[in-house]
N, C-alpha and C positions, 0 to 999 in steps of 0.2 A: 636099623630094622624098621620097615614101614608096614602099617596095617593095610589090608586090601580095602578098596573102596566098597561100601555096602550099597551097590546099585543092581539094577536088573541083570546086568551082564555077568555078575559074579555068582549068582545062584547061591549054593550053600558053601562056597569056597571059604567063607569067613569062619566057619565052625572050627576048623583046626587051629585057626589063629587064637580063638578064645581059649581053646584047650591049652595052647602053648603058653598063653599069658597066665593061666591058672597054675601051670607047672612052675613058671618063674616065681610067682608069688609064694607057692607052697615050699619051694626050695630056698626061700629067703633071698632070691636074687642072684644066684650063681650064674655068672655070665662069661662067655668067651668072646672077645672082640678083637678083630685084626691080629689074631695070634697072641694077644696079651691076656694072660689069665688074671682076672680081677674078681675077687669074692666080695659080694655086697650083702651085708648082713643087716636084717631089720633088727632094731634094738629090742632086747628082751630084758626082763628083770635080772636074769642070770648074767647076760652080757654086760649090763650096766654095772653090776656088782663087781665083775671080774676086771673091768677096765678102769676102775677108780683107784687112785693112789691113796693109801691111808694117810690121814693128816688133816690139817685145817683146810676147810673148803672156803674158797673165795668166790663171790659172785654166783653162788649156787642158786639155780632157779627151779621152779616147778616143772614137772614133765608136761609137755604139750602134745596135743594130738596133731598139730601141724608143724611143719619144719620151722625150727627156731632160727630164721634167717632174716635179718633186717633188709630193708630196701637198699640201704647203703652197702651192705656186704654183697648183695646180688649185683649191684652196679660194679663193684670192684672185680667180681669174677667175670662179668660180661665184657669189661673193657681192658682186661689184662693183655699187655703186648705179647705176641706169640713168636718171639725170636728164639732161635736155637741156642745161642750163647748166653742169652739173658736169663738171670735167675727169676725173671718175671713170668716165664712161661708156665702155662697151666694145662698140663696134659689131661686133666679130668674133664675139661669142657666138652670134649668130643664124645663123651659117653653118658653124661648126666641128663642132657636135655631130653633125650628119647626115653629115658627110664622113668622120669618123674611121674608121668601119667599112668605108669603101670605098677607102681609100688604102693604099699600101704601108706595111708595118710600120716602115720606116726613116724615114718622114715624121715630123718633129718638130713639137711644138706649143710656141709661145712664150709669154712672160709675158702678152701681151695676147690670148691665145686664138687667135692667127693661126698658120697653117702656116708654118714657118720653115726656115732653112738655117744650117748651121754651128754651132760651139760655141766657148766661151771668150771672153775679153775682150782688148782691145788697149790700147796706149798711143797716144793721138792725136798726130799730128804736124801736123795742120791744125786751125785753129779757125774757127768759123763766120764771125767778123768778123776782118779782118786786124788784127794787133796794133797797127800804127801808127794805126789808126782808132778805137782804144778809149781813152776817157778814164779809166775806172775799172771795177773789178769789185767788186760788193758780195756778200759771202758769203751762203750759205744761212742760214736760221734767223730771218729778220726776221718780226716780228709787227706787222701794221698793217691796218686796215680789214677786208676780208673774209678776209684771210690771218690768221685767228684763231689757227690752229696754225702753228708755224714753217714758213716756206716751204721747199719741197724743191727749189728752183732758185736759181741765182745770177742777179743782175741785171747785165747788161752795158750800160754807159752809153757810147754812141759820142761822139766829139768833136763839139762844136757843140750839144749838148743844152742847152736853156735852161730846162727845167722838167719837171714830171711828166706832162705831157700826151702822149698818143699821136698827136695831130694834128701833121702835118708838111707843109710846103710843097714838100718834095723827097723823096718816098717812094722814089726810086731812087738816093739818094745813096751808099749803101754796099752792096756785094755781100754776099750770104749764101751761104756755101759748105757743101757736105756735109762733115762732119768726118772721114768715112771711107767706104770702099766699103760698100755695103749696099743697102737698099731703103727707100723712103718707104712706110710702111704705114698711116698715118692722116693726114688733113688735116681741120682744122676751121676754119670761118670765123666770126669774131666781128663781128657787125654792130652790136652795141651793148654797152656796159659791162654786166658781170654784176650789179653792185650797183644796185638801183633808185634809190637816193638820188643817184646821180651821173649819171643819164640826162639831166638837164637841161644838162649840160656838153657842150661840143663833143667829137665822137668820130669816129674814122676806122676803117673796116674793116681787120682784120688777121687773120693766119692762125696757126694752130698746126700744126706739122709734127713727126711722130714717125718716127724712123729705127730700123730694125732692122739692126744690124751683124752679129749672129749670134743664135742662139736665146737666148743668155745676156746679150747686150750691146746697150743701146739709148741713144740720145740724143734729146732733145726740145727744140724751139725754139718760143717763143710770142711773138707780136706782130711777125711778119714782114709788111711792107706789101704786097709783090707777090710773085708766084710766076712762074717762068720759063715761057715758052710751052710748052716740052716737058712740064713738070710739069702745067700747066693742061690740056693736051690729053690727059693720061693718066688722068684720072679724071672722075667726075661725082658731084655731091652727091646723096645719097639723099633729102634733105629741103630742097631749095633755097629753099622759101618760109619756112623757119624763121629765127629771129633768130640761130641758131647751127647752120648746116648742117654736116654732117660726111660724110666718105667714108672707106671702107677701100680700100686699093689695094695694089699690089705694083710700085712704080716703081723700077727699078734705077738707082742713082746711083754715081758714082765719087768717090773722095776729091778734094776741091777743086773739084768741079763747082759752078757757080753755079746755085742752085736758086731764088733770089729776091733781093729787095733790101729795104732798110730805110732810113728817114730818121733824123734825129738824135733818137732817143728810146730808152727802155729796152727791152732784149730779154731774155727769160728763157732760161736754158740749164740743162739737167739731164742728168746721166749716171746710168744704171742698170745694175747688174750683178747678175743673179739668183743668183750664187754668193757674194754678200756681203750678208747680211741684217742690218739694224739691229735689234739686240736691245733697244734702248732705246725702241722703239715697241711698246707692249703691244697696242694694237688699231688697226693701220693701216687696217683695212677701214672704219673710221669716218671716214677722211679720203679718201685715194686709195689703192687697193689696192696700187699699185706704189711708194708712198712708202718702204716699208721696204727697198727695193732701191736707193734713191738713194745714191750714193757721193760722196766728195770728188773733185771734178773734177781737182784738182791731183795726185792720186795716179794719174790716168790720162792724164797728159800726158807726152810724150817731150821730152827736151831737144833743141834750145835753147828750144823753145816754152814749156815750163814756166817757165823762168827769166825769159823776156820778159814773160809774163803776170803773174808774181808781183810785178813792179814796178808793175802796175796794181791790185793787190789792196789793199783797204782795211785789211786786218789782217795782222799777222805772227804772231798767236797761233795755236796748233794747236787744232783742225784748220784748216788754211789755207783750205779751201773752205767752212767753216762747219759748224754742227751743227744737227740737227733733232730728235734723240731725247733727251728729258729725263725720260721716264717712269721712276719708281722705285716698284716694287710696295710698298704699305703706307705710302707717303708722298704728300703732295699735289702734289709736283713732277711736271710733265708735262701731258699732254692729257687732257681730260675731255669727256663728251658727255651732253647732257640726257636723263635717263631718260624713256621714253615718247615720244621724239621721232618726228617723221615723217621717216624716213630717205630719202625720195624727193623732198622739197621742193627746188625749184631753188636757193633761198638757204639751202643746207644749213648754212652757217657760223653761222647764227643759233643753232643748237643746240650750238655748240662753246665751249670754254673752255680756255685754257692758262695754266699757271703755270710760267714758264720763266726764262731769263736772256737778256740783251741779246746780239744777234748780233755787235755791234761792241765792246761793253764787257761781257764776261761776269761782271764783278763786280756788275752791276746786275740786280735782280729785275724781271721784266716779267710783268704780269697782263693777259691779252688776253681780252676778252669778245665773244661773238657778238652779244649784245644788251645794250647799256648805254644806257638811256634811248632805246631804239629804233634805235640805231646800233652797228655793230661798232667797238670802240675798244680801244686798248692803253695801259696806264699804267705808271708807275714806282711805287715804294712809298716813302712818307715815312720817312726814317731807314734805308731799305733792310734792314729786319729785320721779322720773323724769317725765317731761311732756310727756304724751302719744302722743301728736301731733308731737314730735321730734324723736320718736323711729322708726327706719327703719330696713331693713334687716341687714345692716352692724352693727347694735347696739349689736347684739348677745343676750345673755340671760339677761333679765331684771328681778330684784327681787323687789316685792312690799310687804311691811309689812302692813297688814290690821288692821284697827282700827274702832271702832264704832264712831259715831258722834252725836252732838245735835246742835240745833239752839238757838241763843240768840238775844233778842231784848227787847226794853222797860225796860232796866235795869236788865233783868234776863233771865232765860231759857224759851224759847217759848213753850206754851202748845199745839200748832198746831191747835187750834180751835177758837182762838180769834185774831182779827186783830192786827198786830204788825208792826212797822216801822223799816227800816234799819236792817233787819235780817242778821246775819252773822253765818256761820257754824264753829264749833270748834271740832276738833278731841279729843277723849278721850284717856287716857293713856293705857287702857287695850288692849293687843294684841289679835286679834281674829284668826290670822293665817298669812300665807305667801303664795303669789302666784308668780309663775314663768311664764314668757312669752318670746317667741322667734319667731320673724317674719321670717318664712322660705321663703316665696314668698310674693309679694304685697297683695295677697288675701288668704294667708294660714298662720295660727297662731298656734304655739305649746303652750299648756297650761297645767299647773298642779297646784293644790291647796293643801295646807298642813294645814288643820284646827288645831288650837291650838298650832302651832309651830312658834317660832320666826325666824327672818332672820338668826341668827347665827346657828340655828338648821337644816337648809336646805342647803344641799351641791349642789344639782342639780336635774335634771329630773330623774324619776324612770320609771319602767314599767307601772305605772298608768297614764302616760302622755296621753293627748288627743289632737286631731287636730281640729281646728275650721277653717271655711271658710266664705267668704261673696260673 
């Protein structure tokens, strides 16, 4: 929506425009854009009160007359990659820029570019899946397949889960509830698996749902099987013909409200607080712009819920909810990204590399490749040395012999779908290949992989060497 230029050729044509703006302000910003209904509400005392979860307030701030958005958050929103299959996409960006100049000064802008309400974070007293229906909670930080960099969400495994498939014969088995008062601000439908190599396997449609609980506090759920009739009737997809349709919305929800259901398969859960930035992620824009605001879920749970869920958690090591930031400036530890990469390709993870530690057994090194012989793969290191946190520019060329690994607990090999205590990771004897690394500069890394070759069979870099950056 563009305003008419106020010059001599326009005469009084701009008067209706001023009237239209007044109507927009008076109605609180109700807007219809490109066939997508999005209700934009200016915050009021009543709205603030209705969207706050009762409980302990964390990082609560004073109300401001100007949008409470740091320059850093604004940068995140403006540089977010806009690819259809990537979770980094930010559909709010196409509607907010034109609105900011027409809304009241007290209207705030949130992490995802949306117009938002309230401030501060809370401790959750409700969990999306009832505690008694949960088999286990796997902490953040796992590297596997297209999750080349450590996952910024937990995996919630419901009781009755029999494997890693999302296909279920009872998609309405368990209720999914809103973890706190707020708004559903984004919905995405996955009609097929993101990774092309897995599209031959059975697959079932599932949803991503993003909640705004305040301008500072968000939760996100992925792989919900169904949405409630009320939620489904409150939005429409902008690109319904796509394999990954998405919608922006502003659907009010109350704590504990059933917003959907799920069968016996893994569900992703993530908590974000914009007042708590992870400084161990040097370049989060290369993954998901909101990843650096992901926090440990257990730090944001009220008792007795926290204690009940900790019994389902796979680890007792700190941080209890897992860790995703391993970047150390001037060391090879952490996330790396292919120099000269296409930042908008749908399978963005092909350009990624991470050199981190296991999410369940942090004593073990993990090297995760976006492209290892044509597939994303994660490996252990034979001998589990040298420690990537100690490798600097002066270390020269470092060779890692790559091996597969498994987890053991409860007296045997862990099946990944049942709760187990005191899990440890053990490397297998089969050699998957060798990787060479050389840190050229604090933020530039030389890399080459040799699938199927042992350490003794690799002399040095070849013309196939690649350069990564952060």
